[in-house]
C-alpha positions as CSV (number, residue, x, y, z in Angstrom):
1,M,0.0,0.0,0.0
2,N,1.4,3.4,-0.9
3,D,2.0,6.3,1.5
4,S,-0.6,8.5,-0.3
5,R,-3.4,6.0,0.5
6,L,-2.2,5.8,4.2
7,L,-2.2,9.6,4.4
8,K,-5.7,9.8,3.0
9,I,-7.0,7.2,5.5
10,S,-5.3,9.0,8.4
11,K,-6.8,12.3,7.4
12,F,-10.3,10.7,7.0
13,L,-10.0,9.1,10.4
14,S,-8.7,12.3,12.0
15,K,-11.7,14.2,10.7
16,H,-14.3,11.6,11.8
17,L,-12.8,10.3,15.1
18,R,-11.8,13.8,16.3
19,H,-14.2,16.3,14.8
20,K,-17.2,15.0,12.8
21,P,-18.2,11.5,13.8
22,A,-21.9,12.1,13.0
23,D,-21.0,12.9,9.4
24,I,-20.4,9.2,8.7
25,G,-23.0,8.0,11.2
26,I,-20.9,7.0,14.2
27,K,-21.0,8.0,17.8
28,L,-18.0,8.1,20.1
29,A,-18.4,6.2,23.3
30,S,-16.8,7.1,26.6
31,G,-13.1,7.5,26.1
32,G,-13.6,8.4,22.4
33,W,-13.8,4.8,21.5
34,V,-15.8,3.4,18.5
35,E,-16.2,-0.3,17.5
36,I,-13.8,-1.1,14.6
37,N,-16.5,-3.0,12.7
38,Q,-18.9,-0.1,13.1
39,L,-16.2,2.3,11.9
40,L,-15.3,0.2,8.8
41,T,-19.0,-0.3,7.9
42,A,-19.6,3.5,8.2
43,C,-16.6,4.2,6.1
44,A,-17.8,1.9,3.3
45,K,-21.3,3.4,3.5
46,N,-19.7,6.8,3.0
47,K,-17.8,5.8,-0.1
48,F,-14.5,5.6,1.6
49,P,-13.9,1.8,2.2
50,I,-11.0,0.9,4.5
51,T,-9.9,-2.7,5.1
52,R,-9.0,-4.0,8.5
53,Q,-5.4,-4.4,7.3
54,E,-5.2,-0.7,6.2
55,L,-6.6,0.4,9.5
56,Q,-4.0,-1.7,11.3
57,L,-1.3,-0.2,9.2
58,V,-2.4,3.4,9.8
59,V,-2.5,2.9,13.5
60,E,0.9,1.3,13.6
61,S,2.7,3.5,11.2
62,N,1.3,7.0,11.9
63,D,4.3,9.1,12.8
64,K,2.3,11.1,15.4
65,Q,0.5,8.0,16.8
66,R,-2.8,9.7,16.5
67,F,-4.9,6.6,16.9
68,S,-4.9,3.6,19.2
69,F,-6.7,0.3,19.6
70,D,-8.0,-0.8,23.0
71,S,-6.5,-3.9,24.7
72,T,-9.1,-6.2,23.1
73,G,-8.4,-5.0,19.6
74,T,-12.1,-4.3,18.9
75,L,-12.2,-0.6,19.6
76,I,-10.3,2.4,18.1
77,R,-10.0,6.0,19.0
78,A,-8.1,9.2,18.3
79,N,-5.7,9.8,21.2
80,Q,-6.3,13.6,21.4
81,G,-7.2,16.7,19.4
82,H,-11.0,16.3,19.6
83,S,-13.2,19.3,18.9
84,V,-16.4,17.3,19.7
85,E,-17.3,16.7,23.4
86,V,-15.7,13.5,24.6
87,D,-14.3,12.3,27.9
88,L,-10.9,10.7,27.0
89,Q,-10.7,9.2,30.5
90,L,-7.3,10.6,31.1
91,E,-5.8,10.7,34.6
92,P,-4.0,13.8,35.9
93,V,-0.2,13.4,35.8
94,V,2.7,15.4,37.2
95,P,4.3,17.0,34.2
96,P,8.1,17.4,33.5
97,D,9.5,20.7,34.7
98,V,9.5,22.2,31.1
99,L,7.2,21.4,28.2
100,Y,7.2,23.1,24.7
101,H,4.7,24.6,22.4
102,G,5.3,25.2,18.7
103,T,3.4,27.9,16.8
104,A,3.7,30.1,13.8
105,K,5.5,33.4,14.0
106,Q,2.3,35.4,13.3
107,S,0.7,34.0,16.5
108,V,3.5,35.1,18.9
109,E,2.2,38.6,19.8
110,S,-1.2,37.3,20.7
111,I,0.2,34.4,22.7
112,L,2.5,36.8,24.6
113,Q,-0.5,38.9,25.6
114,T,-3.1,36.2,26.3
115,G,-1.3,33.0,26.7
116,L,-2.2,29.7,25.0
117,S,-5.8,28.7,24.8
118,K,-7.4,25.5,23.6
119,M,-9.4,27.3,20.9
120,S,-11.8,24.7,19.5
121,R,-10.0,21.7,21.0
122,H,-10.4,20.2,24.4
123,H,-6.9,21.1,25.6
124,V,-3.7,23.0,24.7
125,H,-1.2,20.5,23.2
126,L,2.4,20.6,24.5
127,S,5.4,18.6,23.6
128,K,8.2,17.1,25.8
129,D,10.9,18.1,23.3
130,I,11.8,21.1,21.2
131,A,12.1,19.2,17.9
132,T,8.4,18.0,18.1
133,A,7.3,21.5,19.0
134,K,9.2,23.0,16.0
135,N,7.5,20.4,13.7
136,V,4.1,21.4,15.0
137,G,4.8,25.1,14.6
138,A,6.2,24.6,11.1
139,R,2.8,23.4,9.8
140,H,1.6,27.0,9.9
141,G,4.7,29.0,8.7
142,K,8.0,29.9,10.3
143,P,8.0,28.0,13.7
144,I,8.5,29.7,17.0
145,V,8.9,27.5,20.1
146,F,7.7,28.5,23.6
147,A,9.1,26.9,26.7
148,V,6.3,26.3,29.2
149,N,7.2,26.3,32.9
150,A,5.1,23.3,33.6
151,A,6.5,22.8,37.1
152,A,5.4,26.2,38.3
153,M,2.0,25.7,36.6
154,H,1.5,22.4,38.4
155,Q,2.5,23.9,41.7
156,A,-0.1,26.6,41.0
157,G,-2.8,24.0,40.6
158,Y,-3.0,23.5,36.8
159,I,-3.9,20.0,35.9
160,F,-1.9,18.2,33.2
161,Y,-2.7,15.0,31.3
162,C,-0.6,12.9,28.9
163,S,-2.3,11.2,26.0
164,D,-1.5,7.6,24.9
165,N,0.9,9.0,22.2
166,G,2.8,11.3,24.6
167,V,1.2,14.6,23.9
168,W,0.9,16.7,27.1
169,L,-2.5,18.4,27.6
170,V,-3.6,21.3,29.8
171,D,-6.6,23.6,29.7
172,N,-4.6,26.8,29.1
173,V,-1.2,28.4,29.7
174,P,-1.2,32.0,31.0
175,P,1.5,34.2,29.5
176,E,3.6,34.4,32.7
177,Y,4.5,30.7,32.2
178,L,5.8,31.1,28.7
179,Q,9.2,32.0,27.3
180,I,10.3,32.2,23.7
181,I,13.3,30.0,23.0
């Protein structure tokens, strides 16, 4: 199977497992899970058939590990990034002292004034390393990376989560916890 097909499947799954499940007739259960058979049937009905083998390959090979199967191998979900209401059943975790956020240069002034907000998502997404944050920021132009003083935020009562694929999540980051690096 070619990379182009895998990319199309990944984008289709991202759209429908994170943002518009109802568009293909599925409903996300608690934790964001959906039965694999239900998903594959819905995809076929919506003129985008995916085989079980293709689905397996996308989950295993996605560089950002956007999706995961449950322990039984019968359910699938997007690990984070949802804009639809869903309880991902994440437990609060003590964050590393410093996390990172990549953004485009044109967003810097606004972020310095108001901090990072989740916008249409459930959480602000943070990375544990600078390279990942740079890659995220580069999607929207020249990347700028902010260091986030996660230790101070945690001490101040902010709650952090870490998704299955290692993305750190928090409701917001006030400007006083940010520094451009």
